[in-house]
N, C-alpha and C positions, 0 to 999 in steps of 0.2 A: 464584449465579452472582456470577463478580466481575466486579472495576470496572475498567474500561478505563480504560489508563493516559492522562493527558492530552494527551499526547504521540502517542500513536494514534487518541483522539478529534480533533485534530488532524488529521492525516493524514488519516481519513476523510474530517472536513468539506471539507476540501481536495478530494479526487474527486470527491465530490459537485457541489461546486461547480464542476467544467470541465467545458467543452462533449465533446461526444461523440465521439469523433474523437481525440482533445487527449493527447497523449504527454505521460504524469507521472514524474517520478524521485522517491523518496523516500528520503533518508538514514536512520540509524538505529540506534539497535541489534538485536545482533540478534536478541534476544524481538522488539522490539517493531516491526520488520521480519517476521518471520514470523507473527508474529498476523496482522497489515495483510494477508498474501498468503492468509492462512489466509482471512480474509471475504472477499476479493476473491474468488479463486474461488472461494467459495460467489453470488457474483451471477454469476459465469460469465463472467468476466475473465480475458484470459489476461495472467502477470506473469511476469517475470524478477530471479532474484535473485541479484546478483552479492558480493563479496565482494574488496576493495580495501586493503591495509595494514591488514586489523582493522577497518574498514567498511567495512558493507552498506547495500547498494543496493539498490530494488525498481525496476522499471518500469514500466508500463504504459502501456498504448492505451485509454482509456474505451468502452464501445462499450456497447450496446443486449444485455439481457438475453434 
């Protein structure tokens, strides 16, 4: 299994610290955002990804799986 990038680990920690119903936005490199999206979708979270001027953003509202 490959190692998680430090940034991806930080984003996951932030997600797990968030309260239920809280909206969170993450910004980062495309690969990190896509990996985070995959993990959050596996946890039954609804995510949205958008790209603006070469920057990638992921939006999620934390909910119980």
